[in-house]
C-alpha positions as CSV (number, residue, x, y, z in Angstrom):
1,M,188.8,132.0,156.3
2,G,185.8,130.7,155.5
3,L,184.3,128.3,152.8
4,G,187.6,128.1,151.3
5,A,187.4,124.3,151.0
6,L,183.8,125.3,149.2
7,G,185.4,127.5,146.9
8,L,182.4,129.8,147.2
9,M,184.1,132.9,148.5
10,I,184.8,136.4,146.8
11,S,188.4,137.1,146.0
12,Q,188.8,140.2,148.0
13,P,192.1,141.1,149.5
14,D,190.7,143.8,151.8
15,H,187.0,142.4,152.1
16,A,185.8,146.1,151.2
17,S,186.5,146.5,147.4
18,A,183.0,146.5,146.1
19,A,184.9,147.1,142.6
20,S,185.9,143.6,142.6
21,L,182.5,141.9,142.8
22,K,181.6,140.2,139.9
23,W,178.1,139.9,140.7
24,G,175.4,141.7,138.7
25,P,173.0,144.3,140.0
26,D,170.3,141.6,140.2
27,I,172.0,138.9,142.0
28,L,171.0,138.6,145.6
29,L,174.3,138.5,147.7
30,G,174.6,138.0,151.6
31,R,176.8,139.8,153.8
32,I,178.1,138.0,156.8
33,L,177.2,139.7,160.4
34,R,178.8,137.1,162.4
35,Y,182.7,136.4,163.3
36,K,182.0,133.0,163.2
37,L,178.8,131.5,161.3
38,Q,178.5,128.2,160.6
39,V,177.8,126.7,157.1
40,K,175.7,123.5,157.7
41,T,174.5,120.3,155.3
42,E,170.9,121.1,156.6
43,P,168.7,124.1,157.6
44,N,169.2,122.9,160.9
45,H,171.1,124.2,164.1
46,L,172.0,120.1,165.0
47,A,173.2,119.5,161.2
48,T,176.8,119.0,160.6
49,T,178.9,121.5,160.1
50,L,180.9,122.1,156.9
51,D,182.8,125.4,157.3
52,N,182.8,128.8,159.1
53,L,182.0,132.1,157.3
54,V,183.2,135.3,158.9
55,Y,182.2,138.9,159.4
56,D,182.2,140.8,156.2
57,D,182.3,137.6,153.8
58,V,179.9,138.5,150.9
59,L,178.4,135.5,148.9
60,P,175.5,134.9,146.9
61,I,172.3,133.3,148.2
62,S,169.9,131.1,146.2
63,Q,166.8,131.1,148.3
64,I,165.3,131.4,152.1
65,L,164.0,128.4,153.7
66,Y,162.1,128.6,157.0
67,R,162.1,125.8,159.8
68,R,161.3,125.4,163.5
69,D,164.1,124.8,166.0
70,I,163.8,122.7,169.1
71,L,162.2,125.6,170.9
72,N,159.6,125.6,168.1
73,R,160.6,129.0,167.2
74,K,160.9,130.0,163.0
75,V,164.1,130.2,162.1
76,G,165.1,131.3,158.4
77,W,167.9,129.9,156.5
78,Y,169.9,130.8,153.3
79,E,170.9,128.4,151.1
80,I,174.2,129.4,149.4
81,G,175.0,125.9,147.4
82,P,173.7,122.3,147.2
83,G,173.2,121.3,151.1
84,Q,175.1,124.3,152.4
85,Y,172.7,126.5,154.4
86,I,173.3,129.7,156.8
87,E,170.9,131.2,159.4
88,A,169.5,134.0,157.9
89,A,169.4,136.2,161.3
90,W,173.1,136.7,160.7
91,V,173.1,137.9,157.0
92,Q,172.4,141.1,155.4
93,P,170.8,141.0,152.2
94,V,172.6,143.0,149.7
95,Y,173.5,143.6,145.7
96,N,176.3,145.2,144.3
97,R,174.8,148.2,142.4
98,P,177.6,150.7,141.3
99,N,176.2,154.2,140.3
100,Q,177.1,156.4,137.3
101,V,178.3,159.8,139.0
102,P,176.0,162.6,138.4
103,K,177.8,165.6,136.9
104,D,175.9,168.1,139.0
105,P,177.4,169.5,142.1
106,I,176.0,168.6,145.4
107,P,173.6,171.2,146.5
108,A,175.0,173.8,148.8
109,E,173.0,172.3,151.8
110,G,174.1,169.0,151.2
111,C,171.9,166.1,150.4
112,I,171.3,162.4,151.5
113,G,173.0,159.5,149.9
114,E,172.6,155.7,150.1
115,I,175.7,153.2,150.0
116,T,174.5,150.5,147.0
117,V,177.2,148.2,147.3
118,P,178.2,145.6,149.8
119,I,180.9,147.4,151.4
120,A,182.4,150.7,150.8
121,Q,186.0,151.3,151.9
122,V,186.1,154.6,154.0
123,Y,189.1,157.0,153.5
124,H,190.0,160.3,155.9
125,A,190.9,161.9,152.3
126,P,190.7,160.9,148.8
127,N,193.1,158.0,147.8
128,R,194.0,158.2,151.6
129,R,193.0,155.6,153.7
130,N,194.2,155.3,157.3
131,I,190.4,154.5,158.8
132,H,190.2,150.8,159.7
133,R,186.0,151.6,159.2
134,S,183.7,150.6,156.3
135,F,180.2,151.4,155.2
136,Y,177.8,149.3,154.6
137,Y,174.7,148.5,151.8
138,E,171.8,150.7,152.8
139,N,173.6,153.1,155.4
140,T,172.6,156.6,154.7
141,F,174.7,159.7,154.9
142,W,174.6,163.8,154.4
143,V,176.7,164.1,151.4
144,L,178.7,167.5,151.7
145,N,180.6,167.7,148.4
146,K,181.8,165.9,145.6
147,T,185.5,166.1,145.0
148,E,188.5,164.5,142.8
149,D,191.3,162.8,143.4
150,E,194.8,163.4,142.0
151,F,193.8,161.0,139.0
152,G,190.3,162.8,138.5
153,L,188.4,160.4,140.0
154,P,185.2,161.4,141.9
155,W,184.7,161.2,145.5
156,Y,181.8,162.0,147.9
157,E,182.6,164.0,151.1
158,L,180.1,162.3,153.8
159,W,179.7,164.2,157.4
160,D,180.0,162.4,160.4
161,D,177.2,163.9,162.1
162,L,178.7,162.8,166.0
163,S,182.1,164.1,165.4
164,G,181.4,166.9,162.8
165,L,184.4,165.4,160.7
166,S,184.2,164.4,157.3
167,Y,185.0,160.6,155.7
168,F,185.1,160.0,152.4
169,V,184.0,157.3,149.7
170,K,184.5,156.5,146.0
171,A,181.7,158.3,144.6
172,Y,180.1,155.3,142.6
173,T,179.3,153.5,146.0
174,V,176.9,156.2,146.9
175,R,173.2,156.9,145.2
176,Q,171.9,160.5,145.7
177,V,168.3,159.9,147.4
178,T,165.9,161.8,145.0
179,K,163.0,164.2,146.5
180,E,160.5,162.1,144.4
181,E,161.2,159.0,146.6
182,L,160.7,160.7,149.9
183,E,157.4,162.3,149.1
184,P,154.9,161.7,151.8
185,I,152.7,158.6,152.0
186,H,149.1,158.9,152.0
187,P,149.0,162.7,152.8
188,E,145.6,162.9,152.5
189,V,144.6,161.1,155.4
190,P,144.1,163.5,158.4
191,A,146.9,163.6,160.8
192,D,144.9,162.5,163.4
193,Q,143.6,159.3,161.8
194,K,147.1,157.9,161.3
195,R,148.7,156.0,164.4
196,L,151.2,153.3,164.7
197,V,150.8,150.2,167.2
198,L,154.1,148.6,168.1
199,E,153.1,145.0,169.6
200,L,156.2,143.9,172.3
201,A,155.0,140.4,172.6
202,H,154.7,139.8,168.8
203,Q,157.5,142.0,168.0
204,V,155.4,143.8,164.8
205,V,154.3,147.6,164.4
206,R,151.0,148.0,162.7
207,A,150.2,151.2,160.8
208,Y,146.2,152.2,161.2
209,E,144.4,154.8,159.0
210,F,140.6,155.5,160.5
211,D,141.5,152.6,162.9
212,K,141.8,150.1,160.4
213,P,145.4,148.0,159.6
214,I,146.9,149.4,156.5
215,W,150.4,147.9,156.5
216,E,152.7,146.0,158.9
217,A,156.6,145.1,159.6
218,Q,158.3,142.8,161.7
219,V,160.7,144.6,164.3
220,A,163.6,143.9,166.7
221,T,163.0,145.9,170.0
222,G,164.8,146.3,173.6
223,L,166.8,143.2,175.3
224,V,165.9,144.7,178.7
225,D,162.3,144.8,179.6
226,G,161.4,148.7,179.9
227,S,164.0,150.0,177.2
228,T,161.8,150.3,174.6
229,P,159.0,151.6,176.9
230,V,155.2,151.1,177.0
231,G,153.3,154.0,176.6
232,R,151.8,156.6,174.3
233,W,154.8,158.4,172.3
234,M,155.0,160.2,168.8
235,T,157.1,160.7,165.9
236,H,158.1,164.0,166.9
237,R,161.6,164.2,165.5
238,K,163.4,162.9,162.5
239,R,166.6,162.6,160.5
240,P,167.3,160.7,157.6
241,C,170.9,159.0,158.8
242,R,172.8,159.1,162.2
243,R,175.7,157.9,163.6
244,M,174.5,155.7,166.8
245,V,177.2,155.2,169.5
246,G,177.0,153.4,172.9
247,P,178.8,151.6,175.2
248,D,179.3,148.4,173.0
249,Y,178.6,150.0,169.7
250,D,179.5,152.8,167.3
251,L,177.0,152.6,164.2
252,P,177.3,155.3,161.3
253,G,175.1,155.5,158.5
254,V,171.5,154.3,160.6
255,P,169.1,155.1,158.1
256,W,165.8,156.6,158.4
257,V,165.4,157.5,161.9
258,S,162.0,158.6,163.5
259,Y,162.5,159.1,167.3
260,I,159.4,159.0,169.8
261,T,160.9,159.6,172.9
262,L,163.2,162.4,174.1
263,D,165.8,160.3,175.2
264,G,166.6,158.6,171.5
265,V,164.3,155.8,171.2
266,A,163.7,155.5,167.5
267,F,162.5,153.5,164.6
268,H,165.1,152.9,162.1
269,G,166.7,150.6,159.8
270,A,169.3,148.0,160.9
271,F,172.2,146.7,159.0
272,W,173.8,144.8,161.7
273,H,171.3,141.8,162.1
274,S,168.3,140.2,160.1
275,N,166.9,138.7,163.3
276,W,163.2,140.1,162.8
277,G,160.7,139.1,165.3
278,H,163.3,138.9,168.2
279,V,164.4,141.4,170.7
280,M,167.9,142.9,170.1
281,S,168.5,146.4,170.5
282,N,169.2,148.4,173.3
283,G,165.7,149.8,173.1
284,C,165.3,151.2,169.7
285,I,162.9,149.8,167.2
286,N,165.2,148.1,164.8
287,M,163.4,147.6,161.4
288,K,164.6,146.5,157.8
289,S,165.7,150.0,155.8
290,I,163.1,149.7,153.5
291,E,160.3,149.4,155.8
292,A,161.8,152.0,158.1
293,K,161.6,154.5,155.1
294,W,158.1,153.7,154.5
295,L,157.3,154.7,158.4
296,Y,159.5,157.7,158.1
297,R,157.5,158.7,154.8
298,W,153.9,157.8,156.3
299,T,154.4,159.6,159.7
300,A,154.3,163.1,160.9
301,P,156.2,165.4,160.8
302,Q,157.2,165.5,156.9
303,V,161.2,166.5,156.8
304,P,161.8,169.0,154.4
305,F,164.3,167.6,151.5
306,E,167.2,169.9,152.3
307,N,167.1,169.4,156.0
308,Y,169.2,167.0,157.7
309,F,167.0,167.2,161.4
310,Y,163.4,168.3,161.7
311,S,160.9,168.2,164.7
312,E,157.5,169.6,165.5
313,A,155.5,169.9,168.8
314,V,153.1,167.3,167.5
315,G,154.0,163.8,165.2
316,T,152.1,160.6,164.4
317,R,150.5,158.8,167.6
318,V,152.6,155.7,168.6
319,D,151.1,153.4,171.3
320,V,153.8,150.7,172.5
321,V,152.0,147.8,174.1
322,T,152.4,144.4,175.1
323,G,150.3,142.5,173.1
324,F,147.6,142.7,170.7
325,G,144.8,142.6,173.3
326,D,146.2,145.7,174.7
327,V,145.8,147.6,171.2
328,P,143.6,150.8,171.9
329,L,141.1,151.3,169.6
330,S,141.0,155.2,169.7
């Protein structure tokens, strides 16, 4: 079951009981994103394999190191113990941060909730679990209601924005996002003086104000040429969360979605890999959730806090180019 011999695994009978995690809120943890992730004696793919971790294992990580592989690519490695390393691309950095549940009811229109524990079990009704699904750290959802089970314990009802059905999670696993943390960034800058440039060759997005770069983030764009389309686009519609489904994926709770094309290519947070700087997606622009949230706040249009979805005719300009030499200056 992964690291049994090393004694590092959490005692979790179902992998999803965040209440059984003993680490405090400031201990950095890693959730494994592969069904078999090798533990190496050195931060090197060619090093001796000690053991294997499996999908949804959670364990503390002490530091990250960077090395070059045989193709001279920069690869991140997490140290999980003396002489024990795992590749960072397949680990989601997480924290275990249960919440005090507010006494106030959920607003009539609903609100945004964010998962703050590594793994949250999903139920079809309070204390009625027959859904083989889990939600993960930094997933976002539209919270419809707060209810109690037969023991008086609080639960949140989360809207499945694809099927229209509801899921339930224990309320301590969810933090209600506040209006203040979604206030726009640099609203004093005229809308026509903000733009994003996405460089496919370098897998980086940069934000410009008055033609000067003020922020950048590594991304992971489409595996297939053209799936992240080159050209001039705009962030014309947004939503704080989305269940995204395709032929080979089903990803509920995708956070901070800023669309740039009518057929659904978008900037958004990703919790299923950490392979930043490399092509990974079906066309969308994967980002760290915290960076997708920054972009969501900085770009136009600004989404009213009580809205699940919002669009306008014009948004922030996005230039998708192949490389730095192709960046338009105006």
